[in-house]
C-alpha positions as CSV (number, residue, x, y, z in Angstrom):
1,G,-6.0,2.5,-16.2
2,A,-4.9,-0.3,-14.0
3,Q,-2.1,-2.0,-16.6
4,A,-0.2,0.8,-15.8
5,G,-0.4,0.3,-12.3
6,C,-3.0,4.1,-12.1
7,I,-5.6,2.6,-9.9
8,R,-5.5,2.2,-6.6
9,P,-5.4,-1.1,-5.6
10,A,-6.7,-1.0,-1.5
11,S,-9.3,2.0,-2.9
12,G,-10.3,1.3,-6.6
13,Y,-9.4,5.3,-7.3
14,G,-8.1,6.2,-11.0
15,F,-9.9,9.4,-12.2
16,L,-6.8,11.8,-12.0
17,P,-4.2,9.2,-11.6
18,I,-5.1,8.0,-15.4
19,Q,-5.3,11.8,-16.3
20,R,-1.6,12.4,-15.1
21,H,-0.7,8.9,-16.3
22,A,-1.6,10.1,-20.4
23,K,-0.7,13.5,-20.2
24,E,2.7,11.9,-18.9
25,L,2.7,9.4,-21.6
26,A,1.8,11.6,-24.3
27,R,5.0,14.1,-23.4
28,M,7.3,10.5,-23.2
29,L,6.2,10.0,-26.6
30,V,6.8,14.4,-28.1
31,Q,10.3,14.5,-25.5
32,G,11.1,11.0,-25.4
33,G,11.7,9.7,-22.0
34,K,10.6,7.1,-19.3
35,A,6.8,6.1,-18.7
36,P,5.9,7.7,-15.5
37,A,5.8,4.8,-12.7
38,W,4.1,3.8,-9.6
39,S,5.2,5.1,-6.1
40,P,7.2,1.7,-4.8
41,S,5.8,3.7,-1.4
42,L,2.1,3.4,-1.8
43,N,2.4,0.4,-3.8
44,L,3.1,-1.0,0.1
45,L,1.1,0.6,2.0
46,D,-1.8,-0.7,-0.5
47,E,-1.0,-4.2,0.2
48,L,-0.9,-4.1,3.4
49,L,-4.2,-2.5,3.4
50,L,-5.2,-5.4,1.6
51,E,-3.7,-8.1,3.2
52,L,-6.3,-6.5,6.8
53,M,-8.6,-6.5,4.7
54,Q,-8.8,-10.2,3.5
55,N,-6.9,-11.7,7.1
56,R,-8.2,-9.3,9.7
57,P,-11.6,-7.4,8.3
58,E,-12.4,-7.1,12.3
59,V,-9.9,-3.5,12.4
60,I,-10.6,-1.7,9.4
61,P,-13.6,0.4,11.1
62,S,-11.1,1.2,13.8
63,S,-8.1,2.3,11.7
64,F,-10.3,4.4,9.0
65,A,-12.0,6.0,12.2
66,R,-8.1,6.2,13.3
67,L,-6.8,7.9,9.7
68,F,-9.7,10.2,10.1
69,Q,-9.7,11.6,13.6
70,H,-6.0,12.0,13.7
71,C,-5.1,13.0,9.6
72,P,-4.9,16.3,8.5
73,A,-8.1,15.9,5.5
74,D,-5.1,17.8,2.8
75,S,-2.7,15.1,3.6
76,I,-5.5,12.3,3.4
77,C,-6.4,14.1,0.2
78,R,-2.5,13.9,-1.2
79,F,-2.4,10.8,-0.3
80,M,-5.6,9.2,-1.6
81,M,-4.9,11.1,-4.7
82,E,-1.6,10.1,-5.3
83,Q,0.9,13.5,-4.8
84,P,1.5,12.9,-0.8
85,T,4.6,14.6,0.7
86,P,7.0,12.6,2.9
87,W,5.6,13.8,5.3
88,D,1.7,13.2,4.3
89,I,2.9,9.8,4.8
90,A,4.6,10.4,7.7
91,Q,1.0,11.4,9.1
92,V,-0.8,8.7,7.2
93,I,1.8,6.0,9.1
94,G,1.3,7.7,12.0
95,A,-3.0,7.4,12.5
96,L,-2.7,4.2,12.2
97,P,-2.6,1.2,14.3
98,K,0.5,-0.1,14.8
99,R,0.4,-3.0,15.3
100,P,-1.9,-4.7,12.8
101,F,-0.8,-3.6,9.9
102,L,3.2,-4.5,11.4
103,G,1.6,-7.7,11.7
104,A,0.8,-7.1,7.5
105,G,3.7,-5.2,7.3
106,F,6.0,-9.1,8.8
107,R,3.7,-11.2,6.8
108,H,4.3,-9.3,3.4
109,V,8.1,-9.8,4.0
110,M,7.7,-13.7,5.2
111,R,5.5,-14.6,2.5
112,P,8.3,-15.8,-0.5
113,V,9.8,-17.4,2.3
114,F,7.1,-20.0,3.0
115,A,5.9,-19.8,-0.1
116,G,4.4,-23.4,-1.0
117,H,5.8,-24.8,2.8
118,P,2.4,-24.6,4.9
119,V,4.0,-23.2,8.5
120,S,2.4,-26.5,9.9
121,K,4.7,-28.9,7.9
122,V,7.9,-26.8,8.9
123,R,9.2,-28.8,11.4
124,P,11.4,-27.2,14.3
125,V,14.9,-27.3,15.4
126,S,15.2,-29.6,17.8
127,A,17.8,-28.0,21.5
128,T,18.8,-31.6,21.5
129,R,20.8,-32.0,17.9
């Protein structure tokens, strides 16, 4: 389940993914092969949502309202069950508010750059050097 990455971090949903993963593991044991992997694009989107939940919780209700107003239910279902088409992912991203998610993406990308270095301790470069 969770150790194999079959539970969505942002939703906790895992029933069908765990069943699919178990089926793939059984097939792998019988035929030989590689264990199924978690989708990196879905993992990133979950990480951005969790970033917003932690740092900007006030944008979450309106984000979900927009998602359900502007994205087809079938696309949302496939996305939540980890079987989205590229078009489903595009529709989910397109329905969400851009500014908060872009900000979360920027913080996500920049976090390793500033790891262990609080921004308050970073000195600006002097223009008179």
